[in-house]
C-alpha positions in Angstrom: 118.6 101.1 99.1 118.1 101.8 102.8 114.4 101.6 103.7 112.7 104.1 106.0 110.8 101.2 107.5 113.3 99.6 109.8 110.8 97.9 112.1 107.7 96.2 110.7 104.8 94.7 112.7 103.1 91.7 111.1 99.5 91.2 112.3 97.3 88.2 111.1 93.6 87.7 111.2 92.4 86.3 114.6 91.8 82.6 114.6 92.6 82.2 110.9 95.2 79.4 110.4 95.5 80.3 106.7 97.3 83.5 107.5 100.3 81.6 109.1 101.9 80.6 105.8 101.9 84.0 104.1 102.9 85.7 107.4 106.0 83.4 107.9 106.9 83.9 104.2 106.8 87.6 104.6 108.7 87.5 107.9 111.5 85.6 106.2 111.6 88.1 103.3 111.7 91.1 105.7 114.5 89.5 107.7 116.5 89.0 104.5 116.0 92.7 103.9 117.5 93.4 107.4 114.2 94.6 108.7 113.3 94.0 112.4 110.0 92.0 112.5 107.5 92.1 115.4 104.2 90.3 116.0 101.4 90.6 118.4 100.3 87.9 120.9 97.2 86.7 119.0 99.3 86.3 115.8 102.1 84.6 117.8 99.5 81.9 118.9 99.0 81.0 115.2 102.7 81.0 114.1 104.4 79.3 117.0 107.4 78.3 114.9 108.2 82.0 114.0 110.3 82.8 117.1 109.7 86.5 116.5 109.6 89.2 119.2 106.0 89.4 120.6 104.6 92.8 121.8 101.2 94.0 122.6 99.4 96.1 120.0 100.1 99.3 121.9 103.8 98.4 122.2 103.8 97.6 118.4 102.4 101.1 117.8 105.3 102.6 119.7 108.0 100.5 118.1 106.9 99.9 114.5 107.4 102.1 111.5 105.0 100.0 109.4 102.3 97.4 110.2 101.3 94.8 107.6 97.9 93.4 108.3 97.0 90.0 106.7 93.3 89.3 106.7 90.2 91.1 105.6 88.8 94.6 105.9 87.3 93.7 109.4 90.8 92.9 110.6 92.2 96.2 109.2 89.4 98.1 110.9 90.2 96.7 114.3 94.0 97.2 113.9 93.6 100.7 112.5 91.5 101.9 115.5 94.1 100.5 117.9 97.2 101.9 116.2 95.6 105.3 115.2 97.1 107.2 118.2 100.6 106.0 117.2 100.6 107.3 113.6 101.9 103.9 112.2 101.6 103.4 108.5 99.5 100.4 107.4 99.5 98.0 104.5 96.7 95.5 104.0 97.1 92.0 102.5 93.7 90.6 101.5 92.6 87.2 102.7 89.0 88.3 103.1 86.2 89.1 100.6 86.0 92.5 99.0 89.2 94.0 100.3 88.5 97.7 100.1 91.2 98.4 102.7 93.3 95.3 102.3 94.1 95.7 98.6 97.4 93.8 98.2 96.9 90.2 97.0 98.7 87.3 98.7 100.2 86.4 95.4 101.8 89.8 94.9 102.6 90.4 98.6 106.4 89.9 98.5 106.9 92.1 95.4 104.6 94.8 96.7 106.1 95.0 100.1 109.5 95.0 98.5 108.7 98.1 96.4 107.2 99.8 99.5 110.5 99.2 101.4 112.2 100.8 98.4 110.1 103.9 98.8 107.8 103.3 95.8 104.3 103.8 97.2 101.5 106.2 97.5 100.0 107.3 100.8 96.3 107.8 101.6 95.5 109.6 104.9 92.1 108.6 106.0 90.0 110.2 108.8 88.5 108.4 111.8 85.5 109.4 113.9 85.4 109.8 117.7 82.1 109.1 119.3 80.9 109.9 122.8 77.6 108.8 124.5 76.0 110.9 127.2 73.3 109.3 129.2 72.0 111.7 131.8 75.0 113.0 133.6 77.1 110.0 132.7 79.6 110.2 129.9 81.0 107.2 128.1 84.7 107.3 127.1 85.5 108.2 123.5 85.1 105.3 121.0 86.9 105.3 117.6 85.3 104.3 114.4 87.1 104.0 111.0 83.9 103.3 109.0 80.9 104.7 110.8 78.9 105.5 113.9 75.3 104.2 113.7 72.4 105.1 116.0 69.5 102.7 115.2 66.6 100.7 116.5 67.3 97.6 118.5 65.9 94.1 118.8 62.3 95.3 119.3 62.2 96.5 115.7 60.3 99.8 116.2 61.4 103.0 114.5 63.4 105.6 116.4 62.9 109.3 116.4 66.1 111.2 116.4 67.0 114.9 116.7 70.0 115.8 114.7 72.2 118.9 115.4 75.3 120.1 113.6 77.6 122.4 115.4 74.8 123.1 117.8 72.3 124.1 115.1 69.0 122.1 114.8 68.9 120.3 111.5 65.8 118.0 111.7 63.8 115.4 113.6 63.9 112.1 111.8 61.8 108.9 112.2 63.6 106.0 110.7 65.4 102.7 111.4 68.5 104.7 112.2 71.1 107.2 111.1 74.7 106.4 109.8 77.5 108.9 110.3 80.2 107.6 107.9 83.7 108.6 107.0 84.8 108.5 103.4 86.2 105.0 104.1 82.8 104.0 105.5 81.0 105.4 102.5 81.5 102.0 100.7 80.3 100.0 103.7 76.9 100.1 105.5 76.3 103.7 104.2 76.4 102.6 100.6 73.9 99.8 101.3 71.6 102.4 102.7 71.8 104.6 99.6 74.5 106.9 100.6 77.1 108.4 98.2 80.6 107.0 97.6 83.0 109.6 98.9 86.7 109.8 97.8 89.0 109.0 100.8 91.1 112.1 100.2 88.2 114.2 101.4 87.7 115.2 105.0 83.9 115.0 105.3 81.2 113.0 107.0 78.2 111.5 105.3 74.9 111.4 107.2 72.8 108.7 105.8 69.3 107.8 107.1 68.3 104.1 107.2 64.8 103.6 105.8 63.5 107.0 106.8 59.7 107.4 107.2 59.7 110.5 105.2 61.3 110.2 101.7 62.5 113.9 101.9 65.1 112.8 104.5 68.1 112.4 102.2 71.8 111.7 102.8 73.9 114.8 103.2 77.6 115.4 103.3 79.0 117.8 105.9 82.4 119.3 106.7 84.8 117.0 108.5 85.3 119.5 111.3 81.6 119.5 112.1 80.3 118.2 115.5 77.2 116.0 115.0 74.8 115.5 117.9 72.2 112.7 117.6 69.6 112.9 120.4 67.1 110.1 121.1 63.7 111.6 121.2 61.5 108.5 121.1 62.5 104.9 120.9 61.8 101.5 122.5 65.2 99.9 122.2 67.8 102.3 120.6 71.5 101.5 120.2 74.7 103.1 119.2 77.2 101.1 117.1 80.8 102.0 116.3 82.1 100.1 113.3 79.7 97.3 114.3 82.4 96.4 116.9 81.4 98.3 120.0 77.8 98.8 121.0 75.9 100.8 123.7 72.3 100.4 124.7 70.6 103.8 124.7 67.5 105.4 126.3 65.3 108.3 125.4 67.1 111.6 126.0 70.6 110.1 125.5 72.9 111.9 123.1 75.6 110.6 120.8 78.2 113.1 119.7 80.4 112.4 116.7 83.4 114.4 115.6 86.6 113.9 113.6 89.4 112.1 115.5 92.6 114.3 115.5 94.9 111.4 114.2 94.5 110.1 110.6 95.3 106.6 109.4 98.0 106.3 106.8 97.3 103.5 104.3 100.2 102.7 101.9 99.5 101.3 98.4 101.6 100.3 95.4 102.9 103.2 93.4 100.3 102.8 90.6 97.3 102.4 92.9 94.1 104.0 91.7 91.0 104.4 93.9 88.8 104.5 90.9 90.3 101.3 89.5 89.8 99.6 92.8 86.1 100.7 92.7 85.7 99.3 89.2 87.1 96.0 90.3 85.4 95.6 93.7 82.0 96.8 92.5 82.1 95.1 89.2 81.5 98.3 87.2 81.5 97.9 83.4 80.9 94.1 83.7 78.5 92.7 81.1 
């Protein structure tokens, strides 16, 4: 059977020598299937014997039909943000801990990728967030987040007072340790630890989850994915904005963080019998005695 995926990018976890073996094994398998295999420079540094074409991540995004990420969820988050504008389908092979996003095991990797090449897979389209920081008249370029945008207190440890607006409408002032704006993907990350709901990834919504609010009536809410959320710093000693815990901006009183849905979605490919609920049962140890 001729596969729709003629060019596949292989991307390994940064500075993780243990990814080299599985990556080389997968590269050989793909080449036997007459698939063109590409790697990025950081991966190439770990698999020097591979002799595979090396392209930047942006170039991979333009060339590849599919990207296989070998690592953990953190690696997948980083790669997804970079490749999002290129609409490249992603598969995650887990060499991390939980593996909410990288759900293919190393042991089953060859068989699973083979069935995906044969067209036997399910696709999940997952939303991303685009955040912008406005400080006075200065605007910061858009930053992407796959999991969440968090506005929170900094190193000084004092509470922050935030004004929250949705589509320009005043919602509330909140005193807390911070506020999480999470995608459905991010609902099983920091937002879940802060008491937020688990949201099915097929939904296009945002969850607003307070972190240790001073008033117990400040509860998590879920809003339409096309909403524009503004978070304004009203009072804070050392506030910060975090995007997937990867990019950080120091804020000041009066600064505004605007969060909206990014127009491109991420396409995650899973084995044909993949079940999100089964994954939750396994990762969260539901029904375990």
